[in-house]
N, C-alpha and C positions, 0 to 999 in steps of 0.2 A: 504494500500500500504506500502511496505517495502522499506526503503531507507538506503543506506550505504554511507559513505563518507571517503575519505582518502586525505591526503595533495596533493595539485597540484604538477605536475612534473616539470613545468618550464614556460617559456614565452608563450605569447599568441598573438604575432604579426603576424597575417595572418595564412592561412591554413598550409603552409609548416613549419612555425616557431613553430606551435603548435605540430608538430610531433617530435618524437624522431627518427631521421634518422638511428641511430645505431640499434635500435630495428627493423626497417623495413629491414635493411640489414641482420640482423640475421634471420628474417623470410624467406626472399627470398633465402639467401645463404644456409640455412639449408636444404631446400627442393631441391635446385639444387644439393647439395652434395649427398643427399640421392638418387636422380635420377641417378647421375653419378655412385654412388657406385653400385646400382642395375644393371645398364647396363654393368658395368665392370665385375661383377662376373657371370652374366647370360650366359648360354651356351645352345646350341641345339645339341643333339646327336641322333643317330639312335639306337633304342632298339627294338630288335625282328622285324626289318623291318619297324618300325614306328618311327616318330619323337617324341622326348621326351625332356623335359627340364632337365638341369643339373646345378650344382653349382661349379664354379672353386675353391671355398674355400677348398673343400675336398682334392685338390691335390696341394695346394700352401700355405706354411706357411707364406711367406712374404705378400701374399695377405690378410691373416688373420690379420696381423699387420695393414694393411691399414684400417681395419674396426674401428680401434681406432680413425681414422680421419673421415671416411665416415658415421659412425653411430652417427648422430647428432640430432636424434629425441629429446633427452633431451633438447637441446637448443630451439627447436620449442615449447616444453611445457613451458619452461621458458618465451619465448615470449608470449605464451598464458596466462600465469599468469599475466604478465605485462598488456596485453590487457584487461583481465577480471577485474583486479583491477582498471584500468582506467575507464571502463564503470560503474562499481559499485561505483566508487568515485563520479560520477555525481548524481544529484537528479533524478535518474531513478527508477521507480517501479521495483520490483523484477520480476514480470511477464513480463514486457517489455524486461528486460535483457535476460531472458530465451527464449522468443519468437524470439528475434533478432538473438540469437545464432542458434536456430533451423533453422530459415529461411536461414541464410547465409551459414551454414555448409551443409544443406541437399538439397538446391536448385540445385547445380551442381551434388550432389551425386545421387539424384533421377534420373536425366538425364542419368548419367553413368550407373547405375544399370538397368534402363529400356532398354537402348540400348543393354546391354549385355544379358539380358533375351531374347530379340527378336532375337539377333544374335545366341545365344545358341539353341533356339528352331528351327531356320531356318537351322542351320548347322546339327542338329540332324535329322531333317526331310529330309535333302538332302543326308543323308547316311554317314556323317563324322564318322571316327573311334571313337567309344565311349571312349576308353582309352585316346586317344590324346585330344579329346574334353574336357574330364573331367579334365585332367591336365592343359590344356590351360586356362580353366575358373577359376580354383583354383588359378593359377598364377595371372591372371588378377584381381581377387578379393582380393589379399593380402593387398592392401592399405586400405581396409575397416576396418581392425582390429584397425589401428591407429585412425581412425575417431570414432570408437566405444569407445575406451578409452578416447579420447579427449572429447567426449560428457559427459562422467562421470566426468571428472575434471571440466568441465563447470558447471555441476549441483552442484558440491560440493564447487565451488569457493566462493559463498556468505558466507557459514558457515566457510570455511577455512580462509577467509579474516577477518571475525569477530574475530576468534580465534587469528589470526595474530596480530590484533590490541590490543588484551588484553594480550597476552603472546608472544612477538615477536620472541623469540628464541625456543619456545617449540617444534614446528614441525620440525625445522631444526635439532634438536637433536633426537626427537622421531621417525620420519619417517625412518631414516637410521637404527635405532635399530629394528624397525618393519620389515624392509627388511631382516636384518640378521636373525631374528626369522623365517621368512618365508623360508629362505635358510636352516636353521637348520632342520626344519620340513621336507623339501624336501630331503636334503642330507642324513638325518638320517632315511629316509623311515618311519617316524612316522605318518605324515599326508601330503603326497605329494600333494594332491589336494588343500590343504590350501594355497599353494604357489601362486595360481592364484590371491590372494589378492595383490600380489606384482605388478600386472599391475597398480593398483591404487596407491599403496604406493609409488613406485619409481617415477611415473610421477607427483604425487602430491608434491613430494619433489622438482622436477624441477619447478613446478608451484609456490611453496613457495619461491624459489629463485627469481622468477619473481616478486613476491610481494616485496621482499627486494630490488630489483632493482627499482621498481616503487616508493617506499617511500624514496629512496636515500641512503639506508644503504650500498649497494654494491659500490656505487660511492665514498664512503669514503676510499675505499681500493686503495692505490697507485699502479701503474703498477708493481713496483718491488715486492710488497707484493702479488699481484695477480699471478705473475709468480712463486713466491715461493710456494704459495698454489697449483698451477697447478702441479708443479714438485713433491710436496709431494703426491698429489693424484695419479699422474701417477706412482710414485714409489711403493705406496701401491698396485695399480692395477697390476703392474708387479709381485710383490711378490705373490699375490693371484692367478695369472694365471700361474705362473711357479712352485712355491712351494706349493701352496694351491690346493683346490679341483676344482677350476673353469677352464673352457676352455679358451684358449687364445683369440679366436675370440669373438668380441662383438656382433655378430649375429650368428644364428644357422648354424651349419655345418653338412651336411648329414653324418650319421654314428656315430656321437657323442651322447652319452647318455644324456648329459646335454647341455642346451643352455642358454646363458646369456640374451636372450631376450624373451624366451617363457617358462615361464614368466620371466620378468626381475629379475636379481639377484642384490646383493649388489655391484657387479662390475659396474653396470650401475649407481649406486649412485656415486661411485668414478669417473667414466667417466664424469658424470654431473659436478662434482666439478672441474675436470681437464679442461674440455672444457670451463666452465664458467670463471675460472681463466685466461685462455689463451685469450679469447675474451675481457675480461676486461682490460688485459694488452695492447691489441692492440687497444682498444677503441679510445684513443686520435688520433692515426694515421688514423683510419677509419673515424672518425668524420671529420677530415680535408679533407680526400678524398671525402666524401659525400657532402662537401660544393661546390664541382665543379658540374657544370650543367650535364655533360654527365653521370658520375657514378650515380648521383641521379635519372636521368631520367630512366636509366636502372633498378635501384632498384625499382622505382615506377612501371615501366612496368611489371617486374616480379611479383610484389605483386598483380597486378590486375588479374593475371592468376595462382596464386600459387597453389590453390587447384586443378584447372584443370590439371596443369602439373603433380601433384602428382597422381591424380586419373588415368590418361590415359597413363602414361609412360610405364607401363608393357604391356598394350594393344598394344602400338606402337611397342614394341619389338617383340611381337607375330606376328603382321601383317608384319613388315619388315623382320623378320626371315623367315616366310613362303614364302615371295616373293624372298628372296635371295636363299633359297634352291631350289625353283622352277626354278630360273634362272641358277642353276648349281654351285653355290658357294660350294666348298668342305667343309665337316665337319671334324674337327680334335679333338683329345682328349683334353678336357679342361685343361689349364695350360701349355701345351707344347708350344714350340717356334712357331711352325706353327699355332697353335691356336691363339697366340698373334698377329701373323702377319696379321690375318684377322680381328682382333678386331676393328681397326679403321673403317673398312667397315661396320661392324655391328652397331657401335655407330652412324656413320654418317647417315646411312639409317634409323635408329630408330629416329634420330633427325628430319629428313625430314618428316617422318610419324607423329611424335608427333606435329610438327609445324602445319601440316594440321588439325590434330584432335583438337588442341587448337584453331585454327582459326574458326573451325566450332562450337565448343561447349562452348567456354569461355564466350559467352553471358550470360549463366546461372549464371555465377559468378558475373556479374555486376548488381547492384540493379536497378530496374526500378523506375519510378516516385513514389512519396509519395502520399497517398490518401488525401482526404479533411480533415481538422482539426477535424471536428465533428466525422467522422468515426474513425479517429485515436484515439481520446480521448475515444470513447466508447469501442473500442476493446483493448485499452491499459490497461484496468482495470481487465483483466482476472485473474482468480484464479491461483496463482503460482502452486498449487497442480496439476491442470490439465496439466500444461506445464511440470512439473517434470515427470508426468506419460507418457506424449507423448515423452519426451526425453529418458526415460528408455526403452520404447517400441522401439524407433528407434535404440538405442544403441544395444539392443538385436538382432534386425533384421540385423544390420550391422555385428555384430560378427558372427551370423549364416551364413551369406553369405560369410564372410571371411573364415570360416572353410569349408563350403561345396561347394563353387563355384556356378556357374550358370547353369551347365549342368543339363539336364532333369528338367526343371522348375516346373513341376507338380508332381514330385516324391520326397518323403522324402529323404533328404541326411544329412550327418553330424551327430552330436550327442551332440550339445552344452548343457552342464549341463544335459546330458541324454535325451535331446529333439531333435528329428529329424524332421525337417520341410522342406516342399517343398520350393525351392527358391522363388516361386511366393508369398508364404505366408510371408516369411522374407521381401520381397520387399514391401508387403502391410503394414508391420509394419513401415518400413522406410518412406513410402509415407504418412501414417497417421500422423507420428510425424511431418513431414514437413508441411502438410496441417494445423495442429493445430497451429504450429508456424507462418505460413503464415497468417492465419486468424487473429491472435492477433497482429502480427508485422505490417502487411500491407507493401506495397512497400516502399522503402526508397529513399531519394534524391540521385541523381547521384553525388552530390557534397559532399556526406558524407565523413568525414575526413579519414576514414579507407580505404587504397588503396587495401586491399586484403580481400577475403572472410573469412579468419581466423583472421582478425585483430580486432581492437577495435570497 
């Protein structure tokens, strides 16, 4: 069994006092901002007589500026680094750590993908327009790319943490340089495919900052210094996106040759630094806010369904949009004043559908009871190599689904790394990864300290 340890983070007086409430707020807040950002830019139009999805970023420069605020996935990976370091700092076998992550991440994800495969098959059999169904399932599957990358950072966290403990600043300096190298290969058309490595490099950098928060390094920075750092990073980002070769938006914009997120560029490194500096500067105020019962209860409530919210929010938009169009709501050109006048209706309707979906499906995110000690001990000694293989299999399956969608479950789609797989096969990979993790992890206590499925 492999064990890692890091210094404790703070007090231990009771369950709530053992939590870092600021981290819980970042976890919940980052997902809420991502959801709001997606719902703000998402649009539905008519193309050749059929409904199609559209993106308002293509026609709105100021909305592209808003992506600097709404693109907060780096903060979520920072929180993930904190959570991974916390678990690995306990006397926990490496196999147990991997199994727990697989179970928690994939339990609600398997339910989501299974529901969509059944829905896609049913809609196809009922005669739904193939082009519309294909686009809808691709949109619904978009959150899965994030989970695929997150699983990779989870698998690499033990090695990264060990390196962090031996050379604390090495990866803080090396990972941004690696991101720049990936950009150079991509922009110089030397080895554009190699830039895919930046998916790992950039988000491992965010995870590394999470390690630095966990060991107390980032807490040594005073609010004024954090704000100064955020300002410098934002200034550098402004220069690179106005005078440099990078697009202004922090997410992909239809029609642009380069995206800052597919794969991530050095701009996302700067965005990570800017956002980290800003939230560190605000931390004293937020900690005082979270000491109040109501904000803390809201934070905990969101954390118990955070992965469910993320997985289902685009599905809710598709369902709500279909209902609104069927009810006669007019469609306008994205970005126009008339389009914005109907946006509150779209967001409110999506929120209602999402609340219903969360009410029905969020049970998969809450851990059931823990097994007997003897079974737990026997299964907790599994070979980490088996779990790493299961994790890699699940990550590949999720990425394949994110690229190809759920339409035509039994026909090969996409071409991830040159491999086209039927969605049902990709789902089987994800299911296998979860079953392996579930077998080793076993059910967990409902009183587990982590309030969210992506937590500690």
